Phi, psi and omega in degrees: 000148179279146180289167177295317173312310185291317176295317184286329176298309179301318180299315180295328177289320184283320186291320181264005179056049186246144175288154182300321183294326185288321185289320182295312180300327181287329178285322179300313176303317185291319173299328177292316173304313183289330174296315186292320182291321188280328184263357180063048185257140177286170178280348177288340177275139174282122179230136177232153175228138179228133186237121176295115185298346189261308183271335188077006180289134186253144177225140188241127179245135183242143174275122179232154177269134185281115182232171175288304181243133185272121173259316180235105184296348176290326182235007184223153177214142180295159178297318179297321180295320186291320181287333176287329183273310190262343187117172185282358186266008185282131177251173179283147182094338185289153182252132177224169182258127178240139177281130185216066180277118183289167185285323184197151181264160174287180184290311186299317183291327181289325178294322177294325174296320182294312184291326170297320178300308185294325181289324181288316174304317181295311177295322180290332183283325177292318181293326176294314175309310179304313185287329177292313183279342175290332178273359178249017173296133183089011173246171178256134180232155176262141182219175179234125180291123185261314179216153174235124177236179180282335179269324187200169177238131181268122183244134178265127183253018176101275184282337181214181176242149177239156181244128179254095184303161174298321181288347177255010177265160179276123175304128180106329178288142180236130186241138176238158176300145176069018169284134178278126180222155181246128184233161187250120181293113179273315192198146170236120182253149178254118182238173183287345177259009179120179192286141175245119187256124176257128180241166179216157169235003180252354185282148185291334173290344175287330172293316177303314179294316174303318175300317176301318174293321197265332186253104172310318187297329182282320180294331179277344179101358181288338178226137179252140170268114187266335179200154173220137169233123188226136163244096192315138174079348178245300183202148173218157179234128176233127180263121188235147177224139175280122178264352176244133185295137169095007188255126175268113188290324182297309187296328180295324181281327182283312189086176179286121179060026184071032184284317183293321187281337176286329171295320181288324174305319175297314179299328179262021172067044180065037173280133179285136185234124175254130178250112184238144173292129180279145183224145179291331181284117189294324173297312182296313179303328185282324180290325174298317191294333179275005177298152006282005184284156178268146181239138176277306185199152172231128179250118193259137174225109181261092180261123178300343178266301186287335186098182180273129182232140181234130174255121186251135173247121180245158171296163183299323179288349187255357185299300187300321186286324179292320180289319179085177181283121180057041173069021188292307188300312181295324180300309182298319180301310181299321178289328183282327182265342187074022174240148173285126186245129181250129177242137178226151176278164186301315188293321179295324177294324179286332178295306189293325183288322175295331179287321182292318175301343181266008174279160189295326181291342183246023178299333177295329178296318178297323176288311178288323192234051179296322184286331178287323180296315172303312175306314183294310181296334176287326179288328175292324181288331170297312185297316177306322181270006179064030180259156188289147182257152173268177174293327175298316181298305181306322181289321175300315175292329175294318190292314182297322174293317175299319185292314192287311179298317175302325182285322179296314185294321173294321182289320181291325178292316181299324182284323182288329179295317188290322184283331176288323171288330175299315184291318180297318175294317174302321179292327177294346179272349186268124177295138179308321184295338179293336175289337178268003182261127177291161181289346180283354176293337183275352174056048182280158171298155186300323180295318189282322178299318179301319181301313184291320176301316178296330177276007173091018181254110184241353179229164182289326180298319179299318178298311183296321183292322182287324179289322174294334181281303184195122179285335177299337184286322186288325181295340183283339184287155180290131177092358183240120181232193184299318181296322178286331179288321176292331173291324179296310179300325182291317179299312181300322179289344183259350185283149179244119188269142175292130186267131176269123180301132182282143174291134177292144180283123179275132180274132184290158180294135175094348190277138176293129182252120186279138182295151176295147176303147182301327174295336185248020180282144182291119184239124183244110187282139173055047171230151178282174181299148184236160181232152185280130178237138181280147181271127180286164178292160180300122175093354182257128174306137173273106182276164182288137184257127179296148178295149174264134182299149176300324176304310180300313185297314182291326184286344182084018175292154177250130183290149179264130186260150185287162178295155185100355178247131175239154177243141181271125187271135185271161172287159182315306189291350179257004186297321180273327188217123178210124179237126179274134175246142178249154177296122181094351186239155179286158183286334186286350190283322177231144176217184174234157167233149179274125182224143185271120173274108183296324185293313180282336179074033182199171183279139178227162184253137175236145181274145184254143174222162175289150179288143175270212178292333178272121185266000187227153170290146177250159173287142176278134177285141181266136180289000000 
């Protein structure tokens, strides 16, 4: 038979949904706290408690010091007793663990153990709840309304409670205590009082989860939800696409006779749901997103600055349907597609198209398509006179709208390309170091500096680029007029840009090197002949160099230097003449010569020195 300890232990684990090792650890810590309270032991002394999980018998072990004579039995143990417990190898001054299980705990110690057990179990339960619900964020759970306030609704989820804030509730829904509702887990927060679970019924992903539960094709991956736009309690639009050939995405979501979609509408308290097919063609997708309205044409203008704008032309009798009540249909279509949508009726769009066609930049339209313009004008005159329009009239208005809008979009694209090229040309005129110099380097007045930074200009290079592109753009910024513009130009004229050293051009191997002009040759007056000596690397001693044969010197061959010597490469302006100067000495005493190194394939510099007792160059030995 199981002991009473095991029965109580298993009951705690089952009721609190906690693992056994967590509860066992809490019990051991509770016994340690009770022992320290009962025996008046400080926290510095090591105390351990072990519980047999089968019998429930508890044992307490205390760390004690081995001494010859025991003065304090709570912290000391005799040498003989220590060797009996831990073995004959125990020495004086060693710390060992000695069992010191009391016969019974006092009332205060028992109360302390009870409080520690409850506290540890409560903390473990909170941690377990937090881990469980953190993994379920983004899922739908069933709950029961527990209390209703003006700020939020408390929903019981069984083991814990969740909060349904007012901004996450569906407008128009009314809740009463003990109502069964389905909510979407939005967020789980860790607080000192336990996990705080925030749920929602107005989030768009709740509709996504409901569709996954209701439509097997979505759950299995045959149909994919591409986008969702929702105004909770009123209307939603869902764009779906088929990932498997032969599957109708809209029909799978709607179901036979609308059974599947009707269950979702009932769950969301008669919220209207439009399911539309997704299309990779943005114009087609926008036209479908405005359903149930019919669309004549869609014109797209993707501007990198102003954003994506779509002009949608609909028949006159479909204008109110395309816009929707209080603009709801157009607003949901814009959220679903990610485009800003401008909706115009056919007659309004045709009237504006004819007005644009009469501008000078579109004079070629009036010349090439005069018959279409005339037919459209005639159709608009009939419309103004409330006369019935024929199919040819609608066709003429559609044609003039298509011609003019396409021409306008092409003109905008050409203008953007022109500005892009002009900006690139203006940027090419600005030195690259200017883009690394902050605007503070100009020391402009604070008011002028603020106006430039608010206009997006933070470096000297950006300011110079804007001036080279168009000075009139700076005048459009707040606080900048002609006087301020003149001050900016004056400050730019005074600034000194940091120069970047140019990389020396390497001369390829085998290329002929032209000798320097005679007028620019290095001359050292009143000095004996000098010979070139390679500079050794830092820290390497300069060894004696073997002499170079006269035959090689006459043929113009260049000696190959052994490893361990490096040559300093000169800047372009120093290639022809370079004289090193030392502190306190004249520049004419030491100089450098340019010599072409065939191995490196470029010009290098060699330090010159006066000839010693050895009058000729020797070949360097290769290592």
